[in-house]
ZAMI-180481 format. One line per field, with one value per residue: residue number from 0; x, y, z of N, C-alpha, C in turn; residue in one letter. Coordinates in Angstrom, 3 decimals. Example, Ala and Ser with C-alpha at 12.3 -4.5 7.8 and 13.67 -1.06 7.14 Angstrom:
% ZAMI-180481
resi = c(0|1)
nx = c(13.190|12.850)
ny = c(-5.690|-2.250)
nz = c(7.800|7.080)
cax = c(12.300|13.670)
cay = c(-4.500|-1.060)
caz = c(7.800|7.140)
cx = c(13.200|12.900)
cy = c(-3.300|0.030)
cz = c(7.800|7.870)
resn = c(A|S)
END
This chain:
% ZAMI-180481
resi = c(0|1|2|3|4|5|6|7|8|9|10|11|12|13|14|15|16|17|18|19|20|21|22|23|24|25|26|27|28|29|30|31|32|33|34|35|36|37|38|39|40|41|42|43|44|45|46|47|48|49|50|51|52|53|54|55|56|57|58|59|60|61|62|63|64|65|66|67|68|69|70|71|72|73|74|75|76|77|78|79|80|81|82|83|84|85|86|87|88|89|90|91|92|93|94|95|96|97|98|99|100|101|102|103|104|105|106|107|108|109|110|111|112|113|114|115|116|117|118|119|120|121|122|123|124|125|126|127|128|129|130|131|132|133|134|135|136|137|138|139|140|141|142|143|144|145|146|147|148|149|150|151|152|153|154|155|156|157|158|159|160|161|162|163|164|165|166|167|168|169|170|171|172|173|174|175|176|177|178|179|180|181|182|183|184|185|186|187|188|189|190|191|192|193|194|195|196|197|198|199|200|201|202|203|204|205|206|207|208|209|210|211|212|213|214|215|216|217|218|219|220|221|222|223|224|225|226|227|228|229|230|231|232|233|234|235|236|237|238|239|240|241|242|243|244|245|246|247|248|249|250|251|252|253|254|255|256|257|258|259|260|261|262|263|264|265|266|267|268|269|270|271|272|273|274|275|276|277|278|279|280|281|282|283|284|285|286|287|288|289|290|291|292|293|294|295|296|297|298|299|300|301|302|303|304|305|306|307|308|309)
nx = c(23.197|26.225|29.074|32.316|34.325|37.292|37.502|36.114|36.486|36.037|34.365|32.478|30.567|29.234|28.051|26.406|24.588|23.193|21.606|22.774|24.086|26.634|29.199|31.178|34.531|34.669|32.056|31.707|33.614|32.478|30.745|29.977|30.663|31.599|32.984|33.502|36.692|37.861|40.077|40.909|42.676|43.461|44.055|43.309|43.439|41.492|40.833|38.921|36.424|36.435|36.561|33.999|32.337|32.942|32.496|29.835|28.671|29.606|28.359|25.724|24.472|23.727|25.857|28.292|31.080|34.451|36.425|39.541|41.739|44.193|47.316|49.806|53.058|55.306|54.698|54.161|51.479|49.874|47.504|46.231|46.584|49.472|49.037|46.324|46.471|48.217|46.621|44.288|44.936|46.544|49.805|51.441|53.274|52.101|49.859|50.381|50.887|48.512|45.542|43.068|39.650|38.697|39.751|39.911|41.174|41.658|41.053|43.446|44.986|46.984|47.191|48.345|50.993|53.573|53.324|55.576|56.721|55.306|55.527|55.059|54.966|56.562|55.967|53.200|53.158|54.286|52.250|50.138|51.150|51.350|48.630|47.646|47.955|47.081|44.701|41.303|39.477|39.918|38.924|39.213|39.443|39.013|41.968|43.207|42.259|43.524|46.171|46.175|45.448|47.625|49.831|49.256|48.529|49.723|48.359|48.159|47.771|46.230|46.559|43.847|42.221|40.731|39.490|37.670|34.748|31.825|28.538|27.865|26.184|26.116|26.271|25.375|27.367|27.224|25.168|23.554|25.562|26.928|27.943|26.531|23.978|20.597|20.910|19.864|19.464|20.775|22.809|24.026|27.047|29.486|32.414|35.737|38.483|41.726|42.916|42.795|41.896|41.936|39.570|40.482|43.003|42.479|40.855|42.608|43.693|42.894|42.213|40.856|37.702|35.451|32.655|30.906|30.203|30.611|29.342|30.365|32.186|33.741|35.412|33.855|33.513|35.583|36.314|38.373|39.431|38.982|37.555|38.917|39.785|38.435|37.673|36.850|36.296|35.397|33.838|31.830|31.359|31.160|29.790|26.728|27.533|30.220|31.442|30.707|32.124|34.742|34.640|34.292|36.565|38.627|37.947|38.492|41.227|41.918|41.807|39.987|37.806|35.514|31.947|30.719|29.490|26.051|25.189|24.696|21.393|20.098|22.657|23.522|25.567|24.820|22.699|21.489|23.009|21.674|21.454|21.960|22.971|23.126|21.644|22.709|25.406|25.098|24.006|26.081|28.358|27.280|26.757|29.366|30.467|28.754|28.482|31.066|32.817|31.780|30.306|32.229|34.744|37.073|36.031|37.966|40.399|43.079|43.308|43.000|44.177|45.434|46.187|44.673|45.390|46.640)
ny = c(5.844|7.444|6.678|8.049|9.742|10.637|14.117|15.097|12.610|10.587|8.302|8.973|10.646|8.882|7.127|8.902|9.564|7.239|7.496|6.824|7.451|9.549|11.047|13.884|14.859|17.325|17.780|15.470|15.749|17.553|16.222|14.745|11.885|8.411|7.201|4.356|3.305|2.374|0.670|0.346|-1.753|-1.572|-3.610|-4.081|-3.618|-2.065|0.502|2.636|1.465|-0.669|0.744|1.964|-0.306|-1.521|0.574|1.057|-1.176|-0.881|1.437|0.841|0.653|1.407|2.707|5.204|5.482|5.855|5.991|4.995|4.876|2.623|2.011|0.047|0.913|-0.144|-0.937|-0.130|1.237|0.294|1.011|3.046|6.490|8.056|10.516|10.379|8.325|9.503|11.555|10.437|8.141|6.594|5.670|2.833|3.684|6.004|5.226|3.297|3.897|4.194|2.764|0.531|-0.083|-1.864|-3.628|-4.050|-6.297|-6.488|-8.487|-9.450|-9.449|-11.594|-14.259|-16.413|-16.330|-17.423|-16.637|-15.314|-14.300|-12.095|-8.633|-6.877|-8.431|-8.511|-6.040|-6.346|-8.565|-7.404|-5.624|-7.418|-8.748|-6.626|-6.068|-7.859|-6.844|-4.268|-3.921|-4.494|-6.289|-8.042|-8.248|-10.380|-10.739|-12.876|-13.182|-11.827|-13.274|-15.760|-14.959|-14.112|-16.479|-18.041|-16.545|-16.188|-18.754|-20.726|-22.009|-23.516|-22.532|-23.721|-24.353|-24.069|-26.109|-24.718|-21.361|-20.347|-19.059|-17.313|-17.437|-18.882|-21.327|-21.470|-23.164|-22.717|-23.898|-23.956|-23.296|-20.369|-18.499|-15.377|-13.814|-14.720|-14.054|-13.638|-14.474|-16.687|-20.309|-21.410|-19.586|-17.300|-16.150|-14.340|-15.825|-15.434|-16.537|-18.156|-19.968|-21.990|-22.527|-25.411|-27.440|-29.520|-28.688|-26.404|-27.210|-28.572|-26.856|-25.885|-23.324|-22.185|-21.911|-23.206|-21.762|-21.593|-23.280|-24.413|-26.705|-26.617|-24.423|-24.750|-24.031|-21.365|-19.283|-18.435|-18.224|-16.910|-18.209|-16.329|-14.466|-12.333|-12.353|-12.592|-14.538|-14.461|-16.252|-15.527|-12.912|-11.021|-8.324|-7.594|-5.800|-5.978|-6.256|-6.932|-9.522|-9.950|-7.930|-8.897|-11.328|-10.592|-9.037|-10.967|-12.552|-10.830|-10.794|-13.149|-15.405|-17.394|-17.809|-19.634|-19.323|-17.477|-19.348|-19.823|-17.173|-15.346|-15.143|-18.283|-19.018|-17.423|-15.193|-12.958|-11.857|-9.719|-9.905|-11.072|-9.870|-11.820|-11.860|-9.567|-8.957|-10.826|-9.986|-7.407|-8.110|-9.707|-8.033|-5.974|-7.411|-8.085|-5.527|-4.775|-6.969|-8.102|-6.012|-3.334|-4.063|-5.323|-4.120|-2.192|0.787|2.626|2.978|2.509|0.191|-1.838|-4.884|-5.742|-8.615|-9.897|-11.774|-13.675)
nz = c(179.552|178.395|176.223|176.597|174.349|172.421|171.504|168.394|167.163|164.342|164.448|166.355|165.178|163.482|165.331|166.753|164.762|164.716|166.841|169.246|172.474|172.730|174.457|174.451|175.396|176.873|177.970|179.531|181.526|183.236|184.851|187.998|188.743|189.028|186.369|184.158|183.089|180.081|178.032|174.660|172.764|169.659|167.139|164.589|161.009|159.832|161.259|161.893|161.307|163.135|165.540|165.505|165.553|168.055|169.882|169.471|170.690|173.321|174.072|174.424|177.030|180.523|181.745|182.298|180.310|179.825|176.999|175.816|173.171|172.019|170.480|168.734|169.287|168.190|165.665|162.295|160.749|157.729|156.697|158.025|158.591|159.990|161.117|161.906|163.814|165.697|166.565|167.707|169.119|171.900|173.175|174.701|176.642|177.517|178.924|180.791|183.445|184.702|186.278|185.043|184.428|182.521|179.531|176.004|173.690|170.374|167.385|164.793|161.550|161.460|161.871|160.550|161.077|163.330|166.790|167.876|165.601|164.834|164.347|166.463|168.712|171.052|172.310|172.646|174.349|176.620|177.284|177.824|180.042|181.844|182.055|183.893|186.420|186.265|184.951|185.437|184.166|181.181|177.866|175.194|171.640|168.887|167.083|169.124|171.283|170.799|171.078|173.758|175.156|174.512|175.513|178.297|179.184|177.696|175.623|172.500|168.997|165.956|162.447|160.114|157.629|155.773|155.615|158.469|158.149|158.586|160.111|163.115|165.120|168.646|171.762|175.130|177.768|180.474|183.357|184.642|184.083|184.249|182.154|179.992|180.552|179.821|177.215|174.571|174.754|172.614|170.534|168.031|166.411|164.401|162.838|161.686|160.575|160.229|161.819|164.849|168.321|170.407|172.100|173.784|174.591|176.085|178.242|179.801|181.583|184.756|185.433|183.419|181.780|179.548|178.253|176.164|173.130|169.757|167.390|164.813|164.644|166.860|169.960|171.620|173.656|176.367|179.824|182.435|185.636|187.733|186.393|185.348|182.799|179.597|176.783|173.489|170.634|168.155|166.191|167.500|167.329|164.692|161.903|159.942|157.246|157.247|156.946|154.317|152.986|153.496|152.148|149.415|149.111|149.418|147.289|145.176|145.356|144.263|145.885|146.045|147.981|150.133|150.234|152.977|155.735|156.557|156.255|153.940|152.579|151.694|151.056|148.974|147.555|146.136|147.357|149.975|153.174|156.348|159.604|162.383|164.906|166.407|168.791|170.580|170.710|171.849|174.347|175.516|175.554|177.099|179.455|180.182|180.768|182.873|184.845|185.075|185.157|186.128|188.509|189.998|189.950|191.896|193.633|194.232|192.072|192.400|193.786|192.031|190.802|193.104|194.719|192.829|190.825|192.291)
cax = c(24.378|27.034|30.503|33.067|35.314|38.076|36.838|36.222|36.714|35.040|33.389|31.428|29.499|28.459|27.251|25.369|23.567|22.413|20.902|23.473|24.503|28.080|29.547|32.534|35.368|34.354|30.833|31.879|34.438|31.678|29.884|30.612|30.366|32.764|32.804|34.418|37.775|38.068|41.142|40.727|43.898|42.906|45.074|42.742|43.855|40.338|40.747|37.685|35.309|36.490|36.157|32.543|31.707|33.108|31.855|28.392|28.292|29.902|27.463|24.364|24.337|23.443|27.054|29.187|32.312|35.499|37.138|40.859|42.223|45.617|47.939|51.148|54.102|56.345|54.169|53.812|50.248|49.855|46.141|45.749|47.626|50.125|48.373|45.117|46.888|48.758|45.556|43.223|45.410|47.650|50.779|51.500|54.019|51.228|48.722|50.765|50.951|47.149|44.769|41.947|38.563|38.605|40.484|39.564|42.246|40.943|41.711|44.449|45.164|48.350|47.086|49.171|52.350|53.797|53.179|56.852|57.083|54.561|56.526|54.793|54.705|57.229|55.190|51.922|53.433|54.463|50.923|49.346|51.687|50.927|47.176|47.334|47.959|46.646|43.379|40.440|38.981|40.329|38.145|40.013|38.622|39.597|43.410|43.513|41.998|44.593|47.390|46.040|45.491|48.997|50.754|48.939|48.272|50.451|47.451|48.603|46.791|46.457|46.011|42.666|42.348|40.172|39.096|36.411|34.067|30.381|27.821|27.729|25.420|26.857|25.434|25.918|27.762|27.040|23.977|23.732|26.780|26.511|28.295|25.517|22.660|19.674|21.103|19.152|20.275|21.597|22.950|24.965|27.868|30.406|33.830|36.501|39.850|42.424|43.499|41.859|42.273|41.193|38.955|41.276|44.117|41.983|40.314|43.706|44.040|41.733|41.903|40.077|36.397|34.757|31.245|30.090|30.884|29.902|29.675|31.127|33.271|34.557|35.339|33.274|33.838|36.329|36.553|39.370|38.881|38.520|36.833|39.720|40.061|37.371|38.215|35.829|37.074|34.845|33.720|30.476|31.248|31.071|28.588|26.006|28.191|31.669|31.839|30.533|33.287|35.911|34.483|34.564|37.981|39.428|37.629|39.226|42.648|42.121|42.018|38.950|37.211|34.177|30.900|30.561|28.399|24.875|25.321|23.825|20.192|20.265|24.085|23.629|26.263|24.217|21.624|21.956|23.035|20.767|22.143|21.291|23.802|23.198|21.150|23.688|26.568|24.745|23.857|27.340|29.201|26.653|26.988|30.773|30.634|27.979|28.757|32.489|33.590|31.164|29.898|33.346|35.947|37.114|35.746|39.299|41.087|44.431|43.258|42.949|45.377|45.913|45.810|43.689|45.852|47.385)
cay = c(6.680|7.446|6.475|9.275|9.493|11.835|15.138|15.056|11.272|10.342|7.281|9.564|11.147|7.734|6.636|9.896|9.422|6.048|7.832|6.332|8.575|9.717|12.278|14.334|15.004|18.505|17.608|14.396|16.192|18.379|15.357|14.270|10.474|7.542|6.432|3.257|3.619|1.212|0.801|-0.509|-1.989|-1.839|-4.209|-4.300|-2.624|-1.190|1.140|3.381|0.521|-1.405|1.689|2.108|-1.560|-1.743|1.643|0.832|-2.150|-0.355|2.550|0.344|0.258|2.596|3.116|6.128|4.757|6.608|5.152|5.404|4.016|2.300|1.429|-0.517|1.852|-0.880|-1.360|0.964|0.888|0.510|1.344|4.207|7.502|8.344|11.703|9.917|7.586|10.441|12.424|9.761|6.951|6.681|4.583|2.152|4.511|7.058|4.700|2.198|4.321|4.235|1.542|0.533|-1.006|-2.909|-3.471|-4.940|-6.556|-6.915|-9.407|-8.899|-10.365|-12.129|-15.602|-17.402|-16.209|-17.784|-15.441|-14.608|-13.682|-10.840|-7.599|-6.193|-9.414|-8.119|-4.974|-6.912|-9.385|-6.491|-5.107|-8.480|-8.962|-5.446|-6.108|-8.724|-6.065|-2.898|-3.938|-5.369|-7.367|-7.873|-9.017|-10.654|-11.062|-13.601|-13.395|-11.357|-14.431|-16.737|-14.396|-14.119|-17.854|-18.522|-15.850|-16.391|-20.142|-21.660|-22.734|-23.301|-22.413|-24.667|-23.896|-24.746|-26.471|-23.586|-20.282|-20.440|-17.814|-17.458|-17.195|-20.240|-21.514|-21.858|-23.590|-22.461|-25.142|-23.809|-22.580|-19.210|-17.759|-13.981|-13.271|-15.163|-13.730|-13.109|-15.117|-17.932|-21.513|-21.481|-18.242|-17.271|-14.981|-14.595|-16.170|-15.128|-16.850|-19.244|-20.837|-22.293|-23.161|-26.665|-27.663|-30.413|-27.931|-25.420|-27.821|-29.080|-25.849|-25.702|-21.897|-21.773|-22.551|-22.995|-21.552|-21.694|-24.120|-24.616|-27.965|-26.350|-23.456|-25.154|-23.221|-20.059|-18.310|-18.970|-17.254|-17.346|-18.628|-15.188|-13.590|-11.197|-12.476|-13.163|-14.863|-14.738|-16.709|-14.964|-11.458|-10.541|-6.895|-7.340|-5.252|-6.884|-6.450|-7.121|-10.778|-9.765|-7.174|-9.771|-12.337|-9.992|-8.637|-12.164|-12.967|-9.936|-11.136|-14.461|-16.401|-18.419|-18.114|-20.218|-18.407|-17.617|-20.230|-19.328|-15.712|-14.851|-15.966|-19.428|-19.046|-16.735|-13.946|-11.822|-11.357|-8.993|-10.729|-10.713|-9.912|-12.718|-11.907|-8.247|-8.994|-11.577|-9.123|-6.370|-8.729|-10.181|-6.876|-5.313|-8.237|-7.940|-4.240|-4.694|-7.981|-8.416|-4.793|-2.340|-4.577|-5.964|-3.291|-1.327|2.204|3.215|2.226|2.135|-1.152|-2.824|-5.709|-6.243|-10.015|-10.388|-12.956|-14.549)
caz = c(179.761|177.180|176.258|176.350|173.309|172.124|170.711|166.930|166.632|163.303|164.842|167.181|164.313|163.019|166.450|167.041|163.716|165.051|168.082|170.422|173.307|172.772|175.169|174.175|176.583|177.662|178.742|180.502|182.641|184.130|185.647|189.222|188.954|188.785|185.130|183.890|182.152|179.226|177.044|173.485|171.990|168.332|166.273|163.262|160.021|159.605|162.567|162.116|161.332|164.395|166.588|165.466|165.957|169.490|170.637|169.355|171.711|174.647|174.386|174.620|178.429|181.333|182.467|181.604|180.020|179.146|176.045|175.360|172.090|172.170|169.293|168.892|168.881|167.470|164.360|161.386|160.048|156.282|156.282|158.767|158.566|161.258|161.665|162.589|165.004|166.669|167.068|168.440|169.813|172.842|173.181|175.994|177.590|178.029|179.693|181.678|184.844|185.229|186.447|184.101|184.767|181.505|178.277|174.902|172.724|169.170|166.470|163.875|160.415|161.538|162.467|159.871|161.596|164.720|167.615|168.025|164.322|164.672|164.633|167.721|169.761|172.285|172.942|173.067|175.533|177.750|177.643|178.438|181.385|182.610|182.276|185.029|187.660|186.020|184.319|186.229|183.312|179.791|176.901|174.003|170.476|167.753|167.267|170.470|172.141|170.605|171.660|175.208|175.646|174.351|176.411|179.712|179.574|176.846|174.728|171.119|167.916|164.871|161.164|159.586|156.221|155.046|156.513|159.204|157.839|158.595|161.363|163.624|166.346|169.844|172.879|176.462|178.432|181.915|183.786|185.519|183.759|184.123|180.843|179.040|181.107|178.825|175.914|174.320|174.971|171.409|169.972|166.908|166.126|163.289|162.944|160.476|161.001|159.550|162.839|165.925|169.583|170.547|173.397|174.638|175.177|177.046|179.461|180.631|182.583|185.636|185.591|182.256|181.691|178.285|178.594|174.953|172.138|168.501|166.724|163.593|164.840|168.004|171.182|171.354|174.706|177.506|180.896|183.400|186.929|188.511|185.473|184.939|181.370|178.770|175.460|172.476|169.477|166.928|166.033|167.794|167.032|163.260|161.300|159.051|155.952|157.364|156.306|152.873|152.542|153.512|151.098|148.098|149.123|149.152|145.914|144.292|145.436|143.656|146.933|145.893|149.290|150.110|150.691|154.436|156.143|157.304|156.263|152.874|152.416|150.784|150.689|147.690|147.849|145.439|148.214|151.155|154.392|157.440|160.894|163.334|166.118|167.036|170.169|171.368|170.927|172.810|175.662|176.091|175.874|178.237|180.641|180.571|181.434|184.106|185.856|185.237|185.376|187.007|189.812|190.680|190.003|193.077|193.401|194.217|191.020|192.832|194.346|190.950|190.675|194.401|195.001|191.860|190.105|193.196)
cx = c(25.322|28.391|31.158|34.202|36.140|37.290|37.162|36.575|35.654|33.991|32.231|30.268|28.617|27.538|26.139|24.250|22.700|21.631|21.496|24.082|26.019|28.381|30.992|33.226|34.944|33.125|31.017|32.640|33.682|30.785|30.653|30.166|31.649|32.502|33.767|35.466|38.128|39.105|40.847|42.046|43.459|44.012|44.577|43.240|42.742|40.009|39.377|36.496|35.267|36.116|34.641|31.868|31.774|32.397|30.336|27.923|28.516|28.946|26.052|24.188|24.164|24.657|27.855|30.555|33.276|36.307|38.482|41.332|43.731|46.126|49.293|52.185|55.167|55.895|53.783|52.589|50.345|48.502|45.568|46.873|48.206|49.493|47.124|45.485|47.421|47.664|44.617|43.690|46.551|48.620|50.854|52.223|53.129|50.103|49.154|50.862|49.571|46.616|43.511|40.902|38.482|39.452|39.943|40.786|41.589|41.683|42.740|44.684|46.565|48.358|47.967|50.652|52.417|53.748|54.473|57.317|56.355|55.428|56.282|54.550|55.361|56.445|53.846|52.097|53.606|53.124|50.093|49.857|51.245|49.440|46.813|47.260|47.403|45.292|42.502|39.911|39.332|39.540|38.955|39.091|39.477|41.106|43.864|43.284|43.122|45.894|47.335|46.120|46.912|49.928|50.508|48.921|48.975|49.579|47.859|47.445|47.203|45.880|44.794|42.884|41.785|39.665|37.746|35.704|32.569|29.805|27.403|26.963|26.336|25.870|26.137|26.197|27.560|25.749|24.382|25.068|26.400|26.851|27.232|24.106|21.781|19.822|20.216|20.068|21.217|21.637|24.061|25.825|28.917|31.785|34.481|37.974|40.391|43.023|42.485|42.593|41.394|40.756|39.857|42.472|43.635|41.553|41.394|44.043|42.825|41.352|41.066|38.783|35.747|33.270|30.326|30.897|29.985|30.317|30.554|32.358|34.153|34.344|34.833|33.684|34.509|36.444|37.611|38.712|38.309|37.887|37.609|40.032|38.892|37.953|37.062|36.546|36.582|34.770|32.276|30.272|31.011|29.734|27.941|26.822|29.681|32.131|31.696|31.714|34.514|35.840|34.838|35.998|38.861|39.187|38.421|40.724|42.953|42.323|40.978|38.316|35.872|33.183|30.736|29.323|27.290|24.804|24.439|22.562|20.387|21.700|24.333|24.281|25.732|23.096|22.205|21.934|22.059|21.521|21.342|22.021|23.822|22.760|22.109|24.892|26.262|24.605|25.208|28.271|28.618|26.856|28.429|30.979|29.951|28.494|30.242|33.338|32.916|30.880|31.056|34.551|35.932|36.744|37.054|40.140|42.513|44.486|43.170|44.275|45.881|45.323|44.879|44.113|46.677|46.612)
cy = c(6.512|6.806|7.830|8.953|10.755|12.830|14.950|13.683|10.966|9.308|7.878|10.054|10.010|7.239|7.609|9.837|8.195|6.241|7.162|7.519|8.585|11.055|12.643|14.752|16.172|18.335|16.558|14.873|17.066|17.554|14.779|12.841|9.690|6.753|5.260|3.719|2.349|1.539|-0.151|-0.589|-2.471|-2.301|-4.406|-3.246|-1.629|-0.478|1.781|2.438|-0.247|-0.515|1.790|0.855|-1.755|-0.668|1.547|-0.122|-1.602|0.763|2.094|-0.202|1.515|3.163|4.131|5.493|5.657|5.661|5.775|4.389|3.855|1.642|0.837|0.486|1.167|-1.342|-0.133|0.551|1.225|1.019|2.571|5.219|7.715|9.562|11.314|9.196|8.521|11.279|11.697|8.575|7.294|5.534|4.006|2.993|5.563|6.538|3.747|2.593|4.331|2.828|1.665|-0.477|-2.155|-2.586|-4.472|-5.060|-7.172|-8.035|-8.682|-9.918|-10.958|-13.585|-16.633|-17.301|-16.867|-16.510|-14.638|-13.944|-12.359|-9.681|-6.870|-7.166|-9.040|-7.054|-5.502|-7.790|-8.522|-5.952|-6.182|-8.800|-7.834|-5.516|-6.926|-7.961|-4.662|-2.797|-4.918|-6.533|-7.062|-8.813|-9.141|-11.117|-11.748|-13.806|-12.866|-12.448|-15.452|-16.247|-14.457|-15.516|-18.418|-17.869|-16.218|-17.861|-21.172|-22.473|-22.473|-23.026|-23.344|-24.109|-24.721|-25.068|-25.382|-22.571|-20.577|-19.103|-18.055|-17.124|-18.553|-20.273|-22.008|-22.237|-23.267|-23.786|-25.098|-23.056|-21.378|-18.501|-16.307|-13.383|-13.601|-14.847|-13.077|-13.722|-16.354|-19.116|-21.754|-20.091|-18.253|-16.013|-15.347|-15.070|-15.833|-15.325|-18.061|-20.254|-21.049|-22.693|-24.384|-26.885|-28.474|-29.710|-27.000|-26.084|-28.489|-28.123|-25.572|-24.249|-21.363|-22.570|-22.191|-22.883|-21.578|-22.414|-24.282|-25.939|-27.726|-25.470|-23.792|-24.255|-21.828|-18.995|-19.039|-17.865|-17.816|-17.557|-17.469|-14.110|-12.338|-11.212|-13.189|-13.379|-15.251|-15.067|-16.137|-13.453|-11.030|-9.097|-6.599|-6.721|-6.297|-7.224|-6.755|-8.409|-10.693|-9.003|-8.064|-10.811|-11.747|-9.466|-9.825|-12.685|-12.121|-10.196|-12.494|-15.575|-17.515|-18.796|-18.828|-19.193|-18.573|-18.436|-19.455|-17.810|-15.057|-15.718|-17.030|-19.552|-18.422|-15.372|-12.739|-11.187|-10.687|-9.895|-10.194|-10.871|-10.748|-12.769|-10.585|-8.288|-9.750|-10.701|-8.052|-6.934|-9.062|-9.015|-6.104|-6.081|-8.130|-6.631|-4.207|-5.661|-8.208|-7.189|-3.925|-2.878|-5.202|-5.038|-2.402|0.116|2.987|2.406|1.838|0.735|-2.232|-3.569|-6.285|-7.632|-10.600|-11.683|-13.887|-15.841)
cz = c(178.569|177.356|176.002|175.401|173.102|171.271|169.230|166.359|165.581|163.682|165.629|166.337|163.806|164.116|166.805|166.012|163.933|166.346|169.311|171.157|173.412|173.424|174.859|175.475|177.473|178.529|179.835|181.728|183.625|185.037|186.836|189.517|188.694|187.517|185.072|182.893|181.388|178.157|175.887|172.733|170.613|167.390|164.840|162.277|159.711|160.911|162.814|162.212|162.653|165.568|166.661|165.996|167.472|170.312|170.562|170.449|173.118|175.054|174.701|176.037|179.260|182.062|181.663|181.494|179.269|178.265|175.704|174.331|172.191|170.893|169.657|168.390|168.040|166.087|163.553|160.571|158.565|155.814|156.977|158.868|159.961|161.925|162.451|163.885|166.081|167.314|168.025|169.284|170.761|172.603|174.591|177.041|178.240|178.918|180.803|183.145|185.498|185.491|185.590|184.538|183.773|180.294|177.273|174.004|171.494|168.441|165.616|162.763|160.363|161.990|161.805|160.251|162.981|165.552|167.673|166.737|164.079|165.145|165.950|168.876|171.096|173.033|173.443|174.309|176.775|178.225|178.328|179.845|182.310|182.959|183.510|186.342|187.476|185.331|185.090|185.404|181.867|178.901|175.616|172.866|169.408|167.931|168.621|171.501|172.021|171.234|173.185|175.798|175.564|175.374|177.871|180.121|178.698|175.913|173.275|170.172|166.790|163.573|160.763|158.113|155.327|156.056|157.165|159.038|157.801|159.954|161.908|164.949|167.455|170.942|174.193|177.157|179.938|182.186|184.643|185.315|183.464|182.764|179.804|179.512|180.035|177.447|175.788|174.607|173.804|170.793|168.933|166.938|165.081|163.730|161.612|160.816|160.235|160.522|163.955|167.195|169.764|171.990|174.318|175.267|176.279|178.349|180.317|181.761|183.467|185.847|184.435|182.174|180.356|178.595|177.372|173.881|170.921|167.883|165.511|163.860|166.036|169.209|170.833|172.353|175.862|178.537|181.827|184.761|187.719|187.633|185.099|183.453|180.681|177.376|174.532|171.177|168.154|166.978|166.257|167.361|165.561|162.865|160.390|157.807|156.044|156.696|154.788|152.291|152.463|152.393|149.731|148.004|148.766|147.743|144.920|144.282|144.810|144.650|146.909|147.234|149.136|150.649|152.208|154.799|156.859|157.348|155.205|152.821|151.340|150.289|149.321|147.925|147.080|146.265|149.459|152.385|155.432|158.761|161.882|164.685|166.889|168.498|171.081|171.695|171.961|174.219|176.280|176.418|177.056|179.524|181.121|181.330|182.795|185.171|186.120|185.524|186.444|188.406|190.610|190.865|191.238|192.723|193.366|193.233|191.404|193.422|193.273|190.878|191.975|194.667|193.946|191.177|190.995|193.406)
resn = c(M|P|I|K|V|P|D|N|L|P|A|A|A|V|L|E|N|E|N|L|F|V|M|H|K|G|R|A|E|S|Q|D|I|R|P|L|D|I|L|I|L|N|L|M|P|T|K|V|E|T|E|I|Q|L|M|R|L|L|S|N|N|P|L|Q|T|N|I|T|L|L|R|M|E|S|H|R|S|K|T|T|S|Q|E|Y|L|D|R|F|Y|D|T|F|D|N|V|K|Q|K|K|W|D|G|M|I|I|T|G|A|P|V|E|N|Y|D|F|E|E|V|D|Y|W|G|E|L|S|E|I|M|E|W|S|K|T|N|V|F|S|T|L|H|I|C|W|G|T|Q|A|G|L|Y|Y|H|Y|G|V|P|K|Y|P|L|E|S|K|M|S|G|V|F|K|H|R|A|L|V|D|N|E|L|L|L|K|G|C|D|D|V|F|S|F|P|H|S|R|H|T|E|N|R|L|E|D|I|I|K|N|P|R|L|H|V|I|A|H|S|D|K|A|G|V|G|I|V|V|S|E|K|Y|G|Q|I|F|I|T|G|H|M|E|Y|D|T|N|T|L|S|Y|E|Y|Y|R|D|L|G|K|G|M|N|P|H|V|P|D|N|Y|F|P|D|D|D|P|S|R|D|P|V|N|T|W|R|S|T|A|N|L|I|F|G|N|W|L|N|Y|Y|V|Y|Q|R|T|P|Y|D|K|N|K|I|G|I|E|W|F|I)
END
């Protein structure tokens, strides 16, 4: 089954060329089924690339999924035109009256700032508070994870001595975890960040459960007690060449970045990277949609949020 996207969204053409089933608004509205409504709060400066990466994963499942893109009204993008944002993105005021089956909060290149210093922190805090009663399950990614853990549970972040960049092995810490259903005992996915959350802070809260951990990258995946919140500290959605792009971008800025770990063959950046996390990303995003959203969310969306966080 497809994902439903806004008409003429550029990401749709890319996904259709990959033989992924993308349904435009007009056709989807003629079907008499209960699709999932998923909100994507896209905080990344590379808006189109992030749209493609996330929609690629969300479309690889048998569930019809309506996608709505959300932007920060309190932030002026320097990399995406206002015309594009106005055409394809909603603002919080336009979506907050609805109930949503799921939401994704992406990463953002603001980790070196204190949370309260981020210019849209007030608006993001309002959205995260609203999500507790209006979104059935929220999946957080990278800085989105750090922001969510801090806002909801008071978990701090810490600066790293050097950027955590590369593809790292993670081990499942629990058996029979539905989010990890079908994953190998050890699986890899990318990280790209300057800060971290620490295991000792997370496990202090009995409502949080670390389900995957990396010896090198640290905490990998955290779930909340009632599975209404998922926190992924890395970037499973990244394309094969995303870390390469970031490495050469930072190199061009004179930042002297280290070569991403376990990414280029023989750690040689002149060689094409090999994707070793695609199957893991598809499994985990599919499991989230199926087990944490589709099989649990009320058919009547007006019931979302009732007693969920009590």
